[in-house]
C-alpha positions in Angstrom: 0.7 -28.5 -25.1 -1.9 -30.7 -24.0 -0.6 -34.3 -21.6 2.7 -32.7 -20.2 3.8 -31.9 -16.7 3.5 -28.4 -16.2 4.7 -26.6 -13.6 3.9 -23.4 -11.8 6.3 -20.7 -10.4 3.6 -19.0 -8.1 0.5 -21.4 -8.1 -1.6 -19.1 -5.5 -2.0 -16.1 -8.0 -5.4 -15.4 -8.4 -4.4 -15.6 -11.9 -2.1 -18.5 -12.0 -4.6 -20.6 -10.3 -7.2 -20.7 -12.7 -4.7 -21.4 -15.3 -3.6 -24.3 -13.5 -6.9 -25.8 -13.4 -8.1 -25.1 -16.5 -4.8 -27.0 -18.1 -5.3 -29.9 -15.5 -8.9 -30.8 -16.7 -7.3 -30.9 -20.2 -4.3 -34.1 -18.9 -1.5 -31.8 -18.3 -0.8 -33.3 -15.1 0.0 -30.1 -12.5 2.4 -28.9 -10.2 3.2 -25.8 -9.0 4.7 -23.8 -5.4 4.4 -20.5 -3.5 6.6 -18.9 -1.2 3.3 -19.9 1.6 0.3 -22.2 2.1 -2.8 -19.5 2.0 -6.5 -20.4 1.4 -5.9 -20.8 -2.4 -3.6 -23.3 -2.6 -5.5 -25.3 0.1 -8.2 -24.8 -3.0 -5.8 -26.2 -5.2 -4.8 -29.1 -3.2 -8.4 -29.9 -3.1 -8.6 -30.0 -6.6 -5.7 -32.1 -7.1 -3.2 -30.2 -7.5 0.1 -30.5 -5.2 1.7 -27.3 -4.2 4.9 -26.9 -2.2 6.1 -24.4 -0.7 9.7 -22.2 -0.8 11.3 -22.1 -3.9 13.5 -24.7 -5.3 15.1 -25.9 -8.6 14.6 -29.1 -7.8 10.5 -28.1 -8.4 11.2 -27.9 -11.9 13.0 -30.9 -12.8 10.7 -33.4 -13.9 8.8 -30.2 -15.7 8.2 -30.5 -18.9 6.7 -26.7 -19.2 7.0 -24.1 -16.4 4.0 -20.8 -16.4 5.6 -18.1 -14.8 4.2 -14.3 -14.4 6.0 -11.0 -15.0 6.4 -11.5 -10.8 9.1 -14.0 -10.6 12.3 -13.0 -11.1 14.7 -13.7 -13.4 17.2 -15.4 -10.0 14.4 -17.0 -8.8 16.4 -20.5 -8.5 13.4 -22.0 -9.9 13.2 -20.3 -13.1 17.3 -20.5 -13.8 17.3 -24.1 -13.7 14.2 -24.0 -16.3 15.5 -21.8 -19.3 14.0 -22.7 -22.0 10.7 -24.8 -20.4 9.6 -21.0 -19.4 6.5 -19.8 -21.1 4.2 -16.8 -19.5 0.6 -17.4 -18.3 -1.2 -14.8 -20.5 1.2 -16.8 -24.0 -0.7 -20.3 -22.3 -4.0 -18.7 -21.4 -4.6 -17.2 -25.2 -4.0 -20.3 -26.7 -6.6 -22.1 -24.8 -8.6 -18.9 -25.4 -8.1 -19.6 -29.3 -8.8 -23.2 -29.3 -12.2 -23.3 -28.4 -15.7 -21.0 -28.2 -14.5 -18.4 -25.6 -15.6 -15.0 -24.1 -12.6 -12.5 -23.0 -13.8 -9.2 -21.5 -10.5 -7.0 -21.2 -10.2 -2.9 -20.3 -9.4 -0.7 -17.5 -12.1 -1.5 -15.1 -14.7 -4.2 -14.5 -13.0 -7.2 -15.7 -13.1 -9.6 -12.9 -17.0 -8.3 -12.9 -18.4 -8.6 -16.0 -16.7 -11.8 -16.9 -18.5 -12.9 -13.4 -21.9 -11.8 -14.7 -21.2 -13.4 -18.0 -20.1 -16.9 -17.1 -23.1 -17.6 -14.6 -25.1 -15.2 -16.1 -25.0 -18.5 -19.4 -24.7 -20.6 -16.3 -28.1 -19.7 -15.2 -29.5 -19.5 -18.9 -28.3 -23.7 -19.1 -25.1 -23.5 -21.0 -22.0 -25.1 -20.3 -19.7 -22.8 -19.4 -15.8 -23.3 -18.2 -13.9 -20.1 -17.2 -10.9 -18.7 -15.5 -11.6 -15.4 -13.8 -9.4 -13.1 -11.7 -11.3 -13.5 -8.3 -14.2 -15.3 -6.4 -17.4 -15.1 -5.6 -18.7 -16.5 -2.8 -18.7 -20.2 -3.0 -18.0 -19.2 -7.1 -14.5 -20.4 -7.7 -11.7 -18.7 -9.6 -12.1 -21.5 -12.6 -14.0 -24.7 -13.6 -13.8 -26.4 -16.2 -17.7 -28.3 -17.7 -16.8 -28.4 -20.6 -18.8 -25.3 -23.8 -17.9 -22.0 -24.0 -14.4 -20.4 -22.1 -15.1 -17.1 -20.6 -11.8 -15.3 -19.4 -11.1 -12.2 -17.4 -8.2 -11.0 -20.6 -5.2 -8.9 -18.8 -2.8 -6.7 -20.9 -1.4 -5.6 -18.0 2.2 -7.7 -19.3 1.1 -6.8 -23.6 0.0 -10.8 -23.8 -3.6 -9.6 -24.5 -2.9 -8.9 -28.5 -2.4 -12.8 -28.3 -5.8 -13.5 -27.8 -8.0 -14.9 -30.2 -12.0 -15.1 -28.3 -14.9 -15.8 -30.2 -16.2 -12.5 -28.8 -14.0 -10.0 -26.9 -15.7 -7.6 -24.5 -14.3 -4.4 -24.2 -14.5 -2.9 -20.6 -13.4 1.6 -20.3 -9.9 2.1 -21.4 -7.4 4.3 -19.9 -3.8 4.0 -19.9 -2.8 2.3 -17.0 0.5 -0.3 -16.3 2.9 2.5 -17.1 5.7 -0.6 -16.4 5.0 -2.7 -19.6 3.8 0.3 -21.7 5.8 3.2 -21.7 3.1 5.5 -23.6 -0.7 5.1 -24.1 -0.4 4.6 -27.6 1.8 1.1 -27.1 -1.3 0.7 -24.4 -4.2 1.5 -26.7 -2.9 -0.7 -29.4 -2.5 -3.5 -28.0 -6.3 -3.5 -27.4 -6.9 -2.6 -30.5 -5.0 -5.6 -32.3 -7.0 -8.1 -29.3 -10.1 -6.4 -31.2 -8.9 -7.3 -35.0 -8.2 -10.9 -33.4 -11.8 -11.7 -32.0 -14.5 -12.9 -34.3 -16.9 -10.7 -32.7 -16.4 -6.9 -30.6 -18.7 -5.8 -27.7 -17.7 -2.2 -27.0 -19.8 -1.5 -23.4 -19.6 1.7 -23.3 -21.1 2.0 -26.0 -24.2 -0.3 -25.4 -27.2 1.4 -24.2 -28.9 0.8 -21.3 -32.4 0.8 -21.5 -35.0 1.9 -19.2 -36.3 -0.9 -18.3 -33.0 -2.5 -17.2 -31.7 0.4 -14.7 -35.5 -0.6 -13.0 -34.3 -3.6 -13.3 -30.8 -3.2 -11.3 -30.5 0.1 -10.8 -31.0 0.9 -7.3 -28.1 2.5 -5.2 -26.3 -0.5 -3.5 -27.6 -1.8 0.2 -24.8 -1.3 2.5 -23.5 -4.6 2.8 -21.2 -4.1 -0.6 -23.3 -6.9 -2.2 -25.8 -5.3 -3.8 -29.0 -7.7 -3.2 -31.7 -4.7 -4.6 -29.8 -3.1 -7.6 -25.6 -2.4 -8.8 -24.0 1.3 -8.4 -23.3 2.8 -12.2 -20.1 1.4 -13.1 -21.7 -2.2 -11.9 -24.7 -1.7 -14.5 -23.0 -1.4 -17.1 -20.5 -4.6 -16.1 -24.1 -6.6 -15.6 -25.5 -4.9 -19.3 -22.5 -6.3 -21.8 -23.1 -10.0 -19.5 -26.8 -9.1 -21.2 -25.0 -7.8 -24.7 -22.9 -11.2 -24.7 -26.2 -14.0 -23.6 -28.3 -11.6 -26.3 -26.2 -12.2 -28.9 -25.8 -15.9 -28.3 -29.6 -16.2 -29.1 -30.8 -15.7 -25.4 -34.0 -13.4 -25.0 -34.4 -10.4 -22.6 -37.3 -12.1 -20.6 -34.9 -14.7 -20.0 -32.2 -11.9 -19.4 -33.9 -10.2 -17.4 -35.6 -13.5 -14.7 -31.9 -14.6 -14.7 -29.8 -11.7 -13.6 -31.0 -10.4 -9.9 -29.5 -13.7 -8.7 -26.8 -13.4 -11.1 -25.8 -9.7 -10.1 -26.6 -10.1 -6.1 -23.0 -10.7 -5.4 -20.0 -9.2 -6.3 -16.7 -10.3 -6.7 -14.4 -10.8 -3.3 -13.1 -6.9 -2.7 -15.1 -5.3 -4.9 -17.1 -3.1 -2.2 -16.9 -6.0 0.0 -18.1 -5.7 3.5 -15.3 -7.3 6.0 -17.0 -6.0 9.0 -20.0 -3.3 10.5 -18.2 0.4 9.2 -15.7 -1.7 6.8 -15.5 -2.1 3.0 -12.7 -3.4 1.1 -12.4 -2.8 -2.7 -9.6 -3.6 -5.2 -9.5 -0.1 -7.1 -5.5 0.8 -7.3 -6.5 3.5 -10.7 -7.8 7.1 -9.5 -11.6 6.4 -11.5 -11.8 3.4 -10.0 -10.9 4.9 -6.4 -13.6 7.2 -7.2 -16.4 5.2 -8.1 -15.7 3.3 -3.9 -15.8 6.2 -2.9 -18.7 7.5 -4.4 -20.6 4.1 -3.3 -19.2 4.2 0.5 -20.3 8.2 0.2 -23.9 6.6 -0.2 -23.8 4.4 3.0 -21.6 6.5 4.8 -23.7 9.1 7.9 -20.7 10.2 9.5 -17.3 10.3 8.6 -15.9 8.7 5.6 -12.1 7.3 6.3 -9.9 5.8 3.0 -6.9 3.4 4.0 -5.7 4.1 0.4 -2.1 1.9 -0.5 -1.0 2.6 -3.8 0.1 -0.2 -6.3 3.4 -0.2 -8.0 5.5 2.8 -8.1 5.6 2.7 -12.1 1.9 3.6 -11.6 1.9 6.2 -8.7 4.0 8.1 -10.8 2.6 8.3 -14.2 -0.6 9.0 -12.9 0.2 11.0 -9.7 -2.2 13.7 -10.7 -5.6 11.7 -11.3 -4.8 10.5 -7.5 -5.9 13.5 -5.8 -9.6 14.3 -7.6 -10.3 10.4 -7.0 -9.9 11.0 -2.9 -12.7 14.1 -3.8 -15.4 12.2 -1.4 -13.5 11.3 1.8 -13.0 13.2 5.1 -10.1 11.7 5.4 -7.7 10.1 3.9 -4.7 7.6 5.3 -2.0 7.1 2.3 -0.1 3.8 3.2 3.7 2.9 1.9 3.4 1.8 -2.0 3.1 -2.0 -2.8 6.1 -2.6 -5.1 4.3 -6.3 -6.6 7.6 -6.7 -8.5 9.1 -3.1 -9.2 12.1 -1.8 -8.0 11.6 1.6 -6.6 11.0 4.0 -9.0 12.0 8.2 -8.8 8.4 10.1 -8.1 6.6 7.0 -7.4 6.8 6.5 -3.8 4.2 7.5 -1.2 5.5 10.3 -0.3 5.2 12.1 -4.0 2.0 10.8 -3.9 1.2 12.7 -0.6 2.9 15.6 -1.6 0.7 15.9 -4.9 -2.3 15.6 -2.0 -0.9 18.1 -0.1 -0.6 20.3 -2.7 -4.0 19.7 -4.0 -6.5 19.9 -0.7 -4.5 23.2 1.0 -4.3 26.4 -0.2 -0.8 28.1 -0.3 -1.5 31.0 1.7 -2.8 29.0 4.1 -1.8 25.7 4.7 -2.9 24.6 7.0 -7.1 25.4 5.5 -8.2 22.5 3.9 -10.0 22.6 0.2 -10.0 18.8 0.6 -10.1 15.5 2.8 -7.6 16.0 5.9 -4.4 13.3 3.8 -2.3 11.6 6.7 1.0 9.6 6.0 1.0 6.4 7.9 4.6 4.2 7.8 2.4 0.9 7.3 -0.7 -0.5 6.3 -1.1 -1.4 10.4 -0.2 1.8 11.9 -3.3 2.9 9.6 -6.0 0.6 10.2 -5.2 1.1 14.2 -6.2 4.4 13.5 -9.0 3.8 12.0 -10.5 1.4 14.5 -9.9 4.1 17.7 -11.5 6.8 15.6 -14.4 4.8 14.1 -17.8 6.5 15.7 -21.4 5.1 15.2 -22.0 5.5 11.4 -18.6 6.1 9.9 -17.5 4.3 7.1 -13.1 3.0 7.0 -13.0 1.8 3.2 -9.5 0.0 2.3 -8.1 0.8 -1.0 -5.9 -1.3 -3.4 -4.3 -4.1 -4.7 -1.6 -4.6 -2.3 -0.9 -6.6 0.9 -3.6 -3.9 2.2 -6.1 -7.0 1.9 -3.6 -8.6 4.8 -5.3 -6.4 7.2 -8.9 -8.2 6.7 -8.2 -10.4 10.0 -6.9 -7.9 12.1 -10.2 -5.8 10.9 -12.3 -8.7 11.6 -11.1 -9.5 15.0 -10.8 -5.6 15.6 -14.1 -4.9 14.8 -16.0 -7.4 16.5 -14.6 -7.0 19.7 -14.9 -2.9 19.2 -11.5 -2.2 21.3 -12.0 0.9 22.2 -9.9 3.2 25.6 -12.3 4.1 28.1 -9.4 6.6 29.3 -9.2 10.2 28.5 -7.2 11.2 25.6 -3.8 11.7 26.2 -2.5 15.5 24.9 0.7 14.8 22.5 1.8 18.0 21.4 3.7 19.0 24.6 6.1 15.3 23.7 6.7 16.8 20.5 6.7 20.0 17.9 6.7 17.5 15.5 3.2 16.4 16.8 0.2 18.5 15.2 -2.5 15.8 14.9 -4.1 12.4 16.1 -4.2 11.4 19.6 -3.3 9.0 22.2 -6.4 7.1 23.8 -4.3 5.4 25.3 -4.3 1.5 26.9 -1.4 0.1 24.1 2.0 0.4 26.4 3.9 2.8 27.5 5.8 5.2 25.4 8.0 7.6 27.3 9.4 10.7 25.4 11.7 13.3 27.0 10.7 16.9 25.8 10.6 15.9 22.5 13.3 17.9 20.2 14.7 15.1 18.9 11.1 12.6 18.9 8.6 12.4 15.7 5.1 11.1 16.2 2.9 10.1 14.0 0.0 12.1 13.5 -1.9 9.1 13.6 -4.5 8.6 16.5 -2.6 5.5 18.5 -3.4 3.4 21.5 -0.2 4.2 23.3 -0.2 5.8 26.3 3.0 8.7 26.2 3.9 9.5 29.3 7.5 12.3 29.9 10.5 11.4 31.3 11.1 12.3 34.9 13.3 12.8 37.5 17.2 14.0 36.5 17.3 12.5 32.8 14.0 15.3 32.2 16.2 18.0 32.3 17.5 20.0 29.9 20.6 18.6 28.3 22.2 22.3 28.2 22.6 21.9 32.2 25.2 19.5 31.6 27.9 22.2 30.6 29.4 19.8 28.1 31.3 22.3 25.6 31.1 20.2 22.3 26.6 19.8 22.6 26.4 23.3 23.3 23.1 24.6 20.9 22.2 20.9 21.0 18.9 20.8 22.0 17.1 17.9 23.9 17.2 16.5 27.4 19.7 14.5 29.4 18.1 11.3 28.9 17.2 11.5 25.3 21.0 12.5 24.5 22.2 9.6 26.4 19.1 7.0 24.4 20.2 8.7 21.7 24.1 8.6 21.9 23.9 12.2 20.7 27.1 13.9 20.0 28.8 16.4 17.3 32.1 17.8 16.4 33.4 14.2 16.3 32.3 13.9 20.2 29.3 12.1 21.4 28.1 11.5 25.1 29.0 8.7 25.9 32.0 9.6 26.6 31.1 11.1 29.7 28.5 8.9 31.3 29.9 6.3 33.5 27.0 4.8 34.4 23.0 5.2 33.6 19.9 4.2 36.2 17.2 2.5 34.2 14.0 1.3 35.4 15.0 1.3 38.9 18.8 -0.4 37.8 22.5 1.4 37.7 23.9 0.2 34.3 28.0 0.1 34.2 28.7 2.4 30.6 31.0 -0.6 29.4 27.3 -2.8 29.4 25.3 0.4 27.7 25.7 -0.6 24.4 27.1 2.9 23.0 27.6 2.9 19.1 27.5 6.1 16.4 24.2 7.4 17.6 22.5 4.7 19.1 22.9 2.6 22.7 21.4 -0.7 23.0 19.7 0.9 26.4 16.2 -0.7 27.1 13.6 0.8 29.5 13.5 4.2 31.2 16.4 6.1 32.1 15.9 7.8 35.4 19.5 9.1 35.7 22.8 9.4 35.0 26.6 9.2 36.2 29.6 11.2 34.8 32.8 11.5 34.9 33.6 14.4 33.5 38.0 14.1 34.0 37.9 15.1 30.2 36.3 17.7 29.4 38.4 20.5 30.6 40.4 19.0 27.6 38.0 20.2 25.1 37.4 23.6 23.6 35.5 26.1 25.7 31.9 25.7 24.4 32.1 28.9 23.2 34.5 27.9 20.5 31.7 24.8 19.6 28.7 27.9 19.5 30.7 29.7 16.8 31.1 26.5 14.5 27.9 25.2 14.8 24.9 27.2 12.8 22.1 28.3 14.8 19.4 26.1 14.0 15.6 27.9 13.9 13.3 27.4 15.9 10.9 24.2 15.4 13.4 22.0 13.9 15.1 18.8 15.5 18.6 19.4 14.7 20.1 16.5 12.0 17.1 13.8 10.1 20.0 11.3 9.1 22.5 10.1 11.0 26.3 10.1 8.5 27.1 7.1 7.0 29.8 5.6 7.5 33.3 7.3 5.5 30.4 10.8 4.9 28.2 13.0 5.6 24.1 12.8 5.3 24.2 16.5 5.1 26.9 16.4 2.1 25.1 13.8 0.4 21.8 15.0 1.0 22.8 18.8 -0.3 24.5 17.5 -3.3 21.6 15.4 -4.5 19.4 18.4 -4.0 17.6 18.5 -1.1 17.8 22.0 -0.5 14.5 23.4 -0.3 12.4 21.1 -0.7 9.1 21.7 1.0 6.0 19.4 1.5 2.7 21.1 3.0 4.5 23.4 5.9 7.9 21.4 6.8 10.8 22.3 4.7 14.2 21.6 4.7 16.6 25.0 6.2 18.4 26.6 3.1 20.7 26.8 5.6 21.8 22.8 6.0 20.4 20.2 3.7 20.2 18.1 6.9 17.6 19.9 9.1 13.9 19.9 8.4 11.9 23.1 9.9 8.4 22.3 10.7 7.1 25.8 9.4 3.5 27.5 10.0 0.8 24.9 9.4 3.5 21.8 9.2 2.0 18.5 9.9 3.9 14.8 11.0 2.9 13.5 8.2 4.7 16.8 6.1 7.6 15.5 8.2 7.6 12.2 7.4 7.1 12.5 3.6 9.7 14.9 3.7 12.4 13.0 5.2 11.3 10.1 2.5 11.8 12.2 0.0 14.8 13.6 1.3 16.2 9.7 1.7 15.0 9.0 -1.9 17.5 11.6 -2.8 20.7 9.9 -1.4 19.7 6.7 -2.6 18.5 7.8 -6.1 22.0 10.2 -6.9 24.6 7.5 -4.9 22.6 4.6 -3.7 22.8 4.9 0.3 20.0 4.3 2.8 20.8 7.1 5.2 19.3 6.3 8.3 17.3 8.8 10.4 18.5 10.1 13.8 15.4 11.2 15.0 13.0 8.8 17.1 10.3 7.4 15.6 10.6 8.3 12.5 10.5 4.5 10.3 11.3 5.1 6.8 11.3 1.5 5.4 
């Protein structure tokens, strides 16, 4: 393939960028594209590889070969235009490995770190080394072509590991993973077996003896800054031992290896227990075994609360390893779960963040006393940004916040650096949010981040996570109970007058907007026609202070007692309907048909009398309700293809 014009779709990915550099050094003309500029695309430009942004069929017109990963969808315009020219990254890298002296590192864990240690050690020992590795380490880039032996990180996720024919294959610990590609553990381990059969020499790192002098040289617990200047955690000690074994088999002596190793391992690859700011560490770990190691390392340097923010990577992995995740969190004091990073997957039933939250809630609470924890406190965030804001506002001296995951949780890094540098904390008195909503059962507000006006809270959900918003109870006539109005079809419906109007509440085919003449908002009266009323919504922005009514048509309606007779009597501690009715149907009917009745997460459950009602039972938390609402929504989506829209204010399900 040498001397060809090669285009990369998604060249900003770490593996794609590394391969692009090797191919350019070989003499190919290499171009690429990605959705957005990044430090890596700018680095590629400095290597003489032009990068376009956005996807356009014209990008591949002159290419002889177009390199992709499984993350590129089949409907990508460049992918469509390049049919017949497509090669997968793993295939191309495997060909480079088989064409020269090479060392490939595979396994479920530690590939990037081990490959980095090998390349840097051989360089320190005077060898010519080229490499393609899935992560930077300080000023050590993802790839370089210097001649000599080629060191690569061999990814098994798409099965192309079976194509590698390296001179030496280093096999780290293998555990079942990537269920999106390998449908069974047997398929997964068969891929590794094929790769071992293809290699001239195999090093099984788990079988290597670690001599005492090696432990004395490198085995001190990690330093707080994450770069381990005095030693390595046990799993990285084994990665270093594998690198030493490679050097031994290439003819280097123990004395030379031990003299070089301390400098080689002095810095781990980025996102391998990397300190972002004082008290905040990030780690790429997303498999339960890796996560347990990272949490154990964080526990060693934590003198206060160890708070873990975790974003699962892919629905299929979350589902396949669901039962293994809770135990991985056991060493933490608090775990904040963020929405699953999909990668290129469509949603998979059983792999949502709500499923993981429910599994953790079951693992860390006793059935007879749901509020009694046996493990870390578990919270559910609606976004990574919300999770970080909570952590920032809660952090005290000695605390450690650990960001775990391989998805876009890394995008928090700039905010982390900024916020910790500014040490933003409110000087105000924390606001007790319980009066605003029984759904609010934990967390707090420290104020200073904007005002949120709330009524009695009967139709309001507020996160368990700490916020800097200032919650203020609505005052004046709009804050009165809606039941004081005597509107027949609203009989028995909870809520405040302002809340009813803002959400255009209603029942039995009627809405509150039918009797509104005008609304006073932030001191200004707005006519009904300008309120933008729609089904369970309005365009009213600001605080509703008062309402003028037009009850002319109410007398003709059924009396309140008739509506009450038709209405189910809602149980205590519920917010009425959770979801709006979709066009032409009823949310309750869809939820019941999808089997939502009786669903439970922690102390929250779906009412047996009506599938569109969540009851906050004993020990229920806001996170329980958020997770349960997500599961209800997913049941209907998977069964009917309908995405229900929440009717409860503040509930954002994505």
